[in-house]
C-alpha positions as YAML, in Angstrom:
chain: A
units: angstrom
residues:
- id: 1
  name: MET
  ca: [99.08, -24.35, -126.36]
- id: 2
  name: SER
  ca: [96.89, -27.20, -127.02]
- id: 3
  name: GLU
  ca: [99.62, -29.67, -126.91]
- id: 4
  name: LYS
  ca: [100.88, -28.46, -123.53]
- id: 5
  name: THR
  ca: [97.28, -28.36, -122.00]
- id: 6
  name: GLU
  ca: [96.40, -31.91, -123.01]
- id: 7
  name: LEU
  ca: [99.76, -33.00, -121.67]
- id: 8
  name: LEU
  ca: [99.21, -31.23, -118.41]
- id: 9
  name: ASN
  ca: [95.70, -32.50, -118.17]
- id: 10
  name: GLU
  ca: [97.07, -36.10, -118.77]
- id: 11
  name: VAL
  ca: [99.56, -35.40, -116.00]
- id: 12
  name: ASP
  ca: [97.22, -34.40, -113.66]
- id: 13
  name: LEU
  ca: [94.64, -37.17, -114.48]
- id: 14
  name: VAL
  ca: [97.76, -39.41, -113.76]
- id: 15
  name: LEU
  ca: [98.97, -37.62, -110.42]
- id: 16
  name: ASN
  ca: [95.46, -36.84, -109.38]
- id: 17
  name: PRO
  ca: [92.80, -39.51, -110.48]
- id: 18
  name: LYS
  ca: [89.24, -38.65, -110.07]
- id: 19
  name: LYS
  ca: [87.74, -40.26, -106.97]
- id: 20
  name: GLY
  ca: [84.27, -40.98, -107.77]
- id: 21
  name: VAL
  ca: [81.99, -43.18, -106.54]
- id: 22
  name: ASP
  ca: [80.89, -45.92, -108.93]
- id: 23
  name: LEU
  ca: [77.79, -48.21, -108.92]
- id: 24
  name: ASN
  ca: [79.57, -51.53, -107.61]
- id: 25
  name: HIS
  ca: [80.96, -49.41, -104.81]
- id: 26
  name: LEU
  ca: [77.75, -48.26, -103.70]
- id: 27
  name: LEU
  ca: [75.92, -51.57, -104.10]
- id: 28
  name: TYR
  ca: [78.78, -53.06, -101.69]
- id: 29
  name: VAL
  ca: [78.02, -50.33, -99.21]
- id: 30
  name: LEU
  ca: [74.11, -50.93, -99.25]
- id: 31
  name: LEU
  ca: [74.86, -54.75, -99.23]
- id: 32
  name: GLY
  ca: [76.86, -54.46, -96.22]
- id: 33
  name: ILE
  ca: [74.50, -52.13, -94.32]
- id: 34
  name: THR
  ca: [71.73, -54.51, -95.18]
- id: 35
  name: PHE
  ca: [73.69, -57.49, -93.93]
- id: 36
  name: ALA
  ca: [74.70, -55.55, -90.73]
- id: 37
  name: ALA
  ca: [70.77, -54.85, -89.85]
- id: 38
  name: VAL
  ca: [69.55, -58.43, -90.59]
- id: 39
  name: VAL
  ca: [72.42, -59.80, -88.43]
- id: 40
  name: LEU
  ca: [71.97, -57.15, -85.47]
- id: 41
  name: PHE
  ca: [68.02, -56.47, -85.49]
- id: 42
  name: PRO
  ca: [67.29, -60.10, -84.04]
- id: 43
  name: LYS
  ca: [69.90, -59.85, -81.44]
- id: 44
  name: ILE
  ca: [68.69, -56.29, -80.46]
- id: 45
  name: TYR
  ca: [65.10, -57.49, -80.39]
- id: 46
  name: ILE
  ca: [65.71, -60.56, -78.45]
- id: 47
  name: GLN
  ca: [67.91, -58.54, -75.81]
- id: 48
  name: GLN
  ca: [65.22, -56.01, -75.72]
- id: 49
  name: GLN
  ca: [62.41, -58.52, -74.89]
- id: 50
  name: ILE
  ca: [64.67, -60.05, -72.10]
- id: 51
  name: TYR
  ca: [65.02, -56.72, -70.52]
- id: 52
  name: PHE
  ca: [61.38, -56.23, -70.34]
- id: 53
  name: LYS
  ca: [60.57, -59.69, -69.10]
- id: 54
  name: SER
  ca: [63.33, -59.19, -66.56]
- id: 55
  name: ARG
  ca: [61.97, -55.96, -65.31]
- id: 56
  name: ASP
  ca: [58.36, -57.41, -65.13]
- id: 57
  name: ILE
  ca: [59.84, -60.33, -63.36]
- id: 58
  name: SER
  ca: [61.58, -58.36, -60.76]
- id: 59
  name: LYS
  ca: [58.08, -56.24, -60.20]
- id: 60
  name: LEU
  ca: [56.23, -59.21, -59.73]
- id: 61
  name: LYS
  ca: [59.21, -60.31, -57.27]
- id: 62
  name: SER
  ca: [58.96, -57.22, -55.31]
- id: 63
  name: GLU
  ca: [55.23, -57.66, -55.04]
- id: 64
  name: TYR
  ca: [55.33, -61.17, -54.00]
- id: 65
  name: ASP
  ca: [57.94, -60.34, -51.33]
- id: 66
  name: THR
  ca: [55.64, -57.53, -49.81]
- id: 67
  name: LEU
  ca: [52.63, -59.84, -50.08]
- id: 68
  name: LYS
  ca: [54.53, -62.51, -48.29]
- id: 69
  name: GLU
  ca: [55.55, -60.06, -45.42]
- id: 70
  name: GLU
  ca: [52.07, -58.89, -45.15]
- id: 71
  name: ASN
  ca: [50.73, -62.32, -44.97]
- id: 72
  name: ARG
  ca: [53.10, -62.94, -42.24]
- id: 73
  name: LEU
  ca: [51.97, -60.08, -40.13]
- id: 74
  name: ILE
  ca: [48.17, -60.80, -40.69]
- id: 75
  name: LYS
  ca: [48.81, -64.36, -39.47]
- id: 76
  name: SER
  ca: [50.71, -62.81, -36.17]
- id: 77
  name: SER
  ca: [47.77, -60.57, -35.71]
- id: 78
  name: VAL
  ca: [45.18, -63.33, -36.09]
- id: 79
  name: GLU
  ca: [47.15, -65.50, -33.83]
- id: 80
  name: SER
  ca: [47.38, -62.57, -31.12]
- id: 81
  name: ILE
  ca: [43.55, -61.98, -31.50]
- id: 82
  name: ARG
  ca: [42.73, -65.81, -31.36]
- id: 83
  name: PHE
  ca: [45.09, -66.18, -28.35]
- id: 84
  name: LYS
  ca: [43.22, -62.89, -26.50]
- id: 85
  name: ASN
  ca: [39.60, -64.50, -27.40]
- id: 86
  name: GLN
  ca: [40.64, -67.67, -26.04]
- id: 87
  name: VAL
  ca: [41.98, -66.12, -22.79]
- id: 88
  name: LEU
  ca: [38.98, -63.82, -22.51]
- id: 89
  name: ASP
  ca: [36.71, -66.72, -22.92]
- id: 90
  name: THR
  ca: [38.24, -68.71, -20.25]
- id: 91
  name: ILE
  ca: [38.02, -66.06, -17.67]
- id: 92
  name: PHE
  ca: [34.42, -65.11, -18.12]
...
């Protein structure tokens, strides 16, 4: 029986080899992940910084446009008051 068992074990080993993770395979996977992180981290960081800067610029641009329009309205109001003041001064 032991010869039959050994033969079956050898046949089983040939037909279904053990699929274990060896140290080299693990090392290659870790190196691959490290390489991907080293390559992708600066790209992600730079894109994030660009996004935040553009968001700040957009906010400042909208504030600038609002202040510009407000300045135009104030100038118009000042001009109207000057005109009224000059007309009223000349009448009296």
